[in-house]
LUMZAFI-690516 format. One record per residue (C-alpha): residue in one letter; x, y, z. Coordinates in steps of 0.2 Angstrom, whole numbers. Layout:
<sites>
> a	X	Y	Z
...
</sites>
This chain:
<sites>
> m	0	0	0
> s	6	18	-4
> l	-1	35	-2
> e	6	40	-19
> p	-7	47	-31
> k	-10	35	-45
> d	-8	48	-59
> e	7	57	-64
> y	3	75	-57
> d	12	81	-42
> h	7	79	-24
> g	2	98	-22
> e	-11	96	-35
> w	-18	80	-28
> l	-19	88	-10
> r	-27	103	-17
> e	-41	93	-25
> k	-45	85	-8
> d	-50	101	-1
> l	-40	98	15
> t	-37	109	30
> p	-19	116	32
> i	-16	103	47
> e	-22	89	37
> s	-13	94	21
> t	4	96	32
> f	1	79	40
> l	-2	70	23
> t	12	78	15
> t	24	73	29
> l	17	55	29
> m	18	54	10
> w	36	60	10
> m	41	47	24
> d	31	33	15
> k	40	36	-1
> r	57	33	7
> f	53	22	22
> r	37	13	17
> i	29	19	34
> v	11	14	29
> d	16	-4	25
> y	24	-6	43
> l	8	2	50
> e	-2	-11	42
> i	9	-25	49
> l	7	-18	66
> e	-12	-17	64
> t	-12	-35	58
> l	-1	-40	74
> y	-13	-31	85
> y	-28	-40	79
> r	-20	-57	79
> v	-15	-54	98
> n	-32	-50	102
> l	-39	-65	93
> q	-27	-76	103
> m	-33	-70	120
> p	-45	-82	128
> k	-63	-77	131
> s	-67	-71	148
> h	-81	-81	158
> t	-92	-66	156
> e	-91	-67	137
> q	-91	-86	136
> y	-106	-89	147
> g	-115	-73	145
> l	-113	-68	163
> d	-115	-49	160
> n	-118	-46	179
> k	-102	-54	185
> f	-85	-46	188
> w	-73	-60	186
> y	-62	-59	170
> w	-48	-71	165
> y	-38	-57	157
> p	-28	-51	172
> l	-21	-69	175
> y	-16	-70	157
> a	-6	-54	158
> l	6	-61	171
> g	18	-67	158
> s	19	-50	150
> f	20	-42	167
> s	35	-53	172
> t	44	-49	155
> l	41	-30	158
> a	49	-32	176
> y	63	-41	168
> a	66	-27	155
> v	65	-14	169
> a	78	-24	180
> a	89	-26	165
> i	89	-7	161
> s	92	-2	179
> g	105	-15	181
> a	115	-9	166
> l	115	9	173
> l	121	2	190
> g	135	-7	181
> f	143	10	177
> y	146	13	195
> y	149	-4	202
> s	164	-15	201
> p	166	-32	209
> s	182	-29	218
> t	189	-33	235
> a	207	-32	231
> g	216	-24	245
> d	200	-20	254
> p	187	-33	258
> s	173	-19	259
> a	178	-11	242
> a	162	-18	233
> y	151	-13	248
> n	159	4	248
> q	154	6	230
> l	136	1	234
> t	136	14	248
> f	142	27	236
> i	128	23	224
> m	115	24	238
> t	121	40	246
> d	132	51	235
> l	126	47	217
> n	112	57	210
> f	96	47	210
> g	107	32	215
> f	96	27	229
> m	81	27	217
> l	90	18	204
> r	95	4	215
> s	78	3	223
> i	70	1	205
> h	82	-13	201
> r	79	-22	217
> w	60	-20	217
> a	59	-25	198
> a	69	-41	202
> q	57	-45	216
> v	42	-41	206
> m	49	-52	192
> v	51	-67	204
> a	33	-65	211
> a	26	-63	193
> v	35	-78	186
> f	29	-89	201
> l	11	-83	199
> h	12	-85	180
> m	17	-104	183
> l	3	-106	195
> r	-9	-99	182
> v	-3	-111	169
> y	-4	-126	180
> f	-21	-123	187
> t	-29	-118	170
> g	-21	-134	162
> a	-11	-124	150
> y	4	-135	152
> k	-5	-150	143
> e	-2	-156	126
> p	3	-148	114
> r	11	-135	126
> e	21	-146	137
> v	38	-141	128
> n	34	-123	133
> w	30	-128	151
> i	47	-136	152
> l	54	-121	145
> g	45	-111	159
> i	52	-122	172
> i	69	-118	166
> l	66	-100	166
> i	59	-99	183
> s	75	-109	189
> l	86	-96	180
> t	76	-82	188
> l	80	-89	205
> v	98	-90	200
> f	97	-72	194
> g	91	-67	211
> y	104	-76	221
> t	119	-70	211
> g	112	-52	212
> y	109	-55	231
> l	128	-58	233
> l	134	-43	224
> p	132	-30	238
> w	145	-40	248
> d	137	-36	265
> q	134	-48	279
> l	118	-54	271
> a	127	-58	255
> f	142	-66	264
> w	131	-78	274
> a	120	-82	259
> g	136	-86	249
> q	142	-97	263
> i	125	-107	263
> g	128	-108	244
> v	145	-116	247
> e	138	-128	259
> m	124	-133	247
> s	137	-136	233
> l	148	-147	244
> s	132	-157	249
> v	130	-163	231
> p	136	-181	229
> l	152	-185	220
> i	154	-168	211
> g	151	-157	226
> e	169	-151	228
> w	170	-148	209
> v	154	-138	209
> a	160	-127	224
> h	176	-123	215
> l	167	-119	199
> l	154	-108	206
> f	162	-100	222
> g	181	-102	218
> g	184	-113	233
> f	177	-119	250
> s	176	-101	257
> l	171	-84	250
> s	184	-73	242
> q	187	-61	228
> s	185	-76	216
> t	167	-79	223
> l	162	-61	220
> q	170	-61	202
> r	160	-77	198
> m	143	-70	204
> y	146	-54	194
> i	150	-63	178
> l	135	-74	180
> h	123	-60	184
> v	129	-47	171
> f	137	-57	157
> l	130	-75	156
> l	112	-75	163
> p	105	-60	154
> f	109	-67	137
> v	103	-85	141
> v	87	-78	149
> t	83	-66	135
> t	86	-79	122
> l	74	-92	131
> v	61	-78	134
> a	61	-74	116
> v	59	-93	112
> h	45	-94	125
> i	36	-80	118
> g	38	-86	100
> i	30	-103	105
> v	16	-94	113
> w	13	-84	97
> m	13	-99	86
> q	2	-110	97
> g	-10	-96	104
> i	-15	-94	122
> a	-24	-109	129
> e	-42	-108	135
> p	-44	-113	153
> h	-47	-132	154
</sites>
């Protein structure tokens, strides 16, 4: 589709024949200029098609399905938990990237260096307290939303065939979400982080046969050190974001192909 006139005469003559107001004429002129160069109208049509497909995929509410016009219960809020958790993940990712400009996982020469940097962010950096609070609350909201999303999928039977692959993918994602939260919990390197890390070391050592290997791999040894903080930072900032983002994209893509399941 194109806004270009079918005949050979110029845009000005075509617009004058339409008897448009100055505002309408300016808008159409700008739109035609952009459409000729960037095919704006084609992309607007694609967005319109996607919008209607999304709405067609949404399950009917009980009110629509059974004609309960005087009832207030709708399924739609429960089916928005996945989108809500994705939004919380995006907020956490953006705020975390901004925090990364001011945080360094260093304890070299000073065991409290990482904590001092966090203190600087919270007390001296402009909007630092707000930025860290947004990151922390977004992470907590994400964990809660993912958990409730899994409950909704289970209790509405949306995990059944043919959606069992996406259910397994969801289990992997909620597990990685908890790992995300744990690695971020250790980065402040305060007393809470220290003892949470020590519990992690003890849990790793309790794994049969490979416990010592797991403790060395994840924590750099049997006690917490600079290696522990470095590993948690690499997992939290460099590894998990790419893995989780990829799996979320696959997860959403499968939902798009299969549609959203009606309640069983």
